[in-house]
C-alpha positions as CSV (number, residue, x, y, z in Angstrom):
1,M,-21.3,-63.5,-1.0
2,D,-24.5,-61.6,-1.4
3,L,-24.4,-58.6,-3.8
4,K,-26.8,-56.1,-2.1
5,A,-26.2,-53.4,-4.7
6,V,-27.0,-55.8,-7.6
7,E,-29.9,-57.3,-5.8
8,Q,-31.3,-53.9,-5.2
9,E,-30.9,-52.8,-8.8
10,V,-32.3,-56.0,-10.1
11,A,-35.2,-55.7,-7.6
12,S,-36.0,-52.2,-8.8
13,L,-36.1,-53.6,-12.4
14,M,-38.4,-56.3,-11.2
15,N,-40.8,-53.8,-9.7
16,T,-40.8,-51.5,-12.6
17,A,-40.0,-53.1,-15.9
18,G,-40.9,-56.6,-15.2
19,W,-39.5,-60.0,-16.1
20,V,-38.0,-59.1,-19.5
21,D,-35.7,-56.6,-17.9
22,L,-34.8,-58.9,-15.0
23,E,-33.9,-61.8,-17.4
24,E,-31.8,-59.5,-19.5
25,R,-30.0,-58.1,-16.5
26,A,-29.4,-61.6,-15.0
27,F,-28.0,-63.0,-18.3
28,W,-25.8,-60.0,-18.5
29,L,-24.3,-60.7,-15.0
30,L,-23.9,-64.4,-15.8
31,A,-21.8,-63.5,-18.9
32,H,-20.0,-60.5,-17.5
33,G,-19.3,-61.5,-13.8
34,D,-15.9,-59.9,-13.9
35,Q,-17.5,-56.5,-14.6
36,A,-20.1,-56.7,-11.8
37,P,-19.7,-55.1,-8.3
38,P,-18.0,-55.8,-5.9
39,R,-14.8,-55.1,-7.9
40,E,-12.4,-54.8,-5.0
41,T,-11.8,-58.5,-4.8
42,L,-11.0,-58.6,-8.4
43,E,-8.3,-55.9,-8.4
44,G,-5.1,-57.0,-10.1
45,T,-6.8,-59.9,-12.0
46,L,-8.3,-60.4,-15.5
47,P,-10.6,-63.2,-16.7
48,L,-9.0,-66.3,-18.2
49,L,-12.0,-68.6,-18.6
50,R,-15.7,-68.7,-18.1
51,L,-17.8,-71.8,-17.8
52,W,-21.5,-72.1,-17.4
53,R,-24.2,-74.5,-16.7
54,Y,-27.9,-73.5,-17.1
55,R,-30.0,-76.1,-15.6
56,R,-33.4,-76.8,-17.4
57,N,-35.4,-76.7,-14.2
58,G,-32.9,-75.1,-11.7
59,L,-30.0,-72.8,-11.2
60,F,-28.3,-70.9,-13.9
61,T,-24.6,-70.8,-12.8
62,S,-21.6,-69.1,-14.3
63,W,-18.0,-69.5,-13.1
64,T,-15.3,-66.9,-14.2
65,V,-11.8,-67.9,-13.4
66,L,-9.6,-64.8,-12.9
67,A,-5.8,-64.8,-12.8
68,P,-3.3,-62.1,-11.8
69,V,-2.4,-59.5,-14.3
70,P,1.1,-60.4,-15.7
71,G,3.7,-58.6,-13.7
72,V,1.4,-57.9,-10.8
73,R,2.4,-59.5,-7.5
74,G,0.1,-60.6,-4.8
75,P,-3.3,-61.6,-5.9
76,R,-4.1,-65.3,-6.3
77,P,-6.2,-66.8,-9.0
78,L,-9.8,-66.8,-8.0
79,V,-13.2,-67.9,-9.2
80,R,-16.3,-65.7,-9.3
81,E,-19.5,-67.7,-9.2
82,I,-22.8,-66.2,-10.1
83,T,-26.0,-68.1,-9.5
84,W,-29.5,-67.2,-10.6
85,D,-32.6,-69.3,-9.7
86,R,-34.5,-68.5,-12.8
87,P,-37.4,-70.8,-12.1
88,L,-38.0,-69.3,-8.6
89,D,-38.0,-65.8,-9.9
90,L,-40.2,-66.7,-12.9
91,K,-42.7,-68.2,-10.4
92,R,-42.6,-65.2,-8.1
93,D,-43.1,-62.8,-11.1
94,A,-46.0,-64.9,-12.5
95,S,-47.7,-65.2,-9.0
96,G,-47.5,-61.5,-8.4
97,V,-46.0,-61.9,-5.0
98,R,-44.5,-58.4,-5.1
99,R,-47.9,-56.9,-5.9
100,L,-49.5,-58.7,-2.9
101,K,-46.8,-57.2,-0.8
102,R,-46.5,-60.3,1.4
103,R,-43.7,-60.6,3.8
104,Q,-41.9,-63.1,1.7
105,S,-38.9,-61.6,0.0
106,A,-39.4,-60.8,-3.6
107,R,-35.7,-60.0,-4.2
108,P,-34.2,-61.6,-7.2
109,S,-32.3,-64.8,-6.4
110,L,-29.0,-63.6,-8.0
111,R,-25.9,-64.5,-5.8
112,I,-22.2,-63.7,-6.3
113,R,-19.3,-65.5,-4.5
114,D,-15.6,-64.9,-4.9
115,V,-13.1,-67.6,-3.8
116,P,-9.3,-67.8,-4.1
117,L,-8.0,-70.8,-6.0
118,E,-4.9,-73.0,-5.4
119,R,-2.7,-72.2,-8.4
120,S,-1.1,-75.6,-8.5
121,M,-4.5,-77.3,-8.6
122,L,-5.8,-74.9,-11.2
123,E,-3.0,-75.2,-13.6
124,P,-3.7,-78.6,-15.1
125,H,-7.3,-77.4,-15.9
126,L,-6.1,-74.2,-17.6
127,Q,-3.5,-76.3,-19.6
128,W,-6.4,-78.6,-20.8
129,A,-8.5,-75.6,-21.8
130,A,-5.6,-73.9,-23.6
131,H,-5.2,-77.0,-25.8
132,L,-8.7,-77.2,-26.9
133,P,-9.0,-76.8,-30.7
134,P,-10.3,-73.4,-32.0
135,G,-13.6,-73.4,-33.5
136,L,-14.8,-76.6,-31.8
137,P,-18.1,-77.0,-33.6
138,A,-21.0,-76.5,-31.2
139,P,-24.7,-76.8,-32.1
140,P,-26.5,-73.4,-32.0
141,R,-28.0,-72.7,-28.7
142,P,-31.7,-73.6,-28.8
143,V,-34.3,-71.0,-27.5
144,D,-35.9,-73.7,-25.4
145,A,-33.7,-76.7,-25.5
146,G,-35.6,-78.7,-22.8
147,E,-32.0,-79.7,-21.7
148,D,-29.3,-78.4,-19.5
149,V,-27.0,-75.9,-21.4
150,H,-23.3,-75.9,-20.9
151,G,-20.5,-73.6,-22.3
152,V,-17.0,-72.5,-22.2
153,E,-15.5,-69.1,-23.2
154,G,-11.8,-68.1,-23.1
155,F,-10.1,-64.8,-22.7
156,R,-6.5,-63.5,-23.1
157,S,-4.5,-66.3,-24.6
158,M,-7.6,-68.5,-24.9
159,T,-9.8,-66.2,-26.9
160,H,-10.3,-68.9,-29.5
161,L,-12.6,-70.8,-27.1
162,R,-16.3,-70.1,-27.3
163,F,-18.6,-73.0,-27.5
164,E,-21.9,-74.1,-26.1
165,W,-24.0,-77.2,-26.1
166,A,-27.3,-78.6,-24.9
167,G,-27.6,-81.9,-23.0
168,D,-24.6,-84.3,-23.6
169,G,-23.6,-82.5,-26.8
170,P,-22.2,-84.3,-29.8
171,P,-21.0,-88.0,-29.2
172,G,-17.5,-87.0,-30.1
173,W,-17.3,-84.6,-27.0
174,I,-17.2,-87.4,-24.3
175,S,-13.6,-86.5,-23.3
176,T,-14.3,-82.9,-23.5
177,R,-17.4,-83.2,-21.3
178,L,-15.5,-85.2,-18.7
179,R,-12.7,-82.7,-18.4
180,F,-15.3,-79.9,-18.3
181,E,-17.1,-81.6,-15.4
182,A,-13.7,-82.3,-13.6
183,L,-13.0,-78.5,-13.8
184,L,-16.5,-77.7,-12.6
185,R,-16.0,-80.1,-9.6
186,F,-12.8,-78.4,-8.7
187,L,-14.4,-74.9,-8.8
188,E,-17.4,-76.2,-6.8
189,D,-15.2,-78.0,-4.2
190,S,-13.1,-74.8,-3.7
191,L,-16.3,-72.9,-3.2
192,R,-17.6,-75.4,-0.7
193,E,-14.3,-75.5,1.3
194,R,-14.4,-71.7,1.6
195,E,-17.9,-71.9,2.9
196,S,-17.1,-74.6,5.5
197,D,-14.2,-72.4,6.7
198,R,-16.6,-69.6,7.7
């Protein structure tokens, strides 16, 4: 789902304040997807879990899993995916495409998609996340890791979760990484299935 309002806002930042403001706004959106427009699809839900994968030379992607507010009937769990092609926007900014006013679009590459999730398929992943130990030791996020960066953050009953790692992370995290990847595959498959239905 394209976010016209967000794209226009970020495009104006790109045109006036430059790269630093665009990067700040994009990181805010990646971290706060549940607060970004459009909000209509998120009504009656609250965030449970956020996962992210920031590719060293590719897409920065954040997935926020939202579940119905307790006592509210109707909405299904859903995932909000936010992607940002940081290298593409950095290249555009450095090349001055917008100043040359070429026909090529200089809109930032931010995209948002919302997709309902099958509750029974989601539940085992949430059970896994809920049983992760609090304070799982994560190395501090390097400024320029030179590696992909991954992370998990919990909300509501999982607020004890907040960890991030670069590359493969510590050797003792093999099972955690495998379950993390399994959850990402489930979310990505759900998004792909929705796209193929259209």
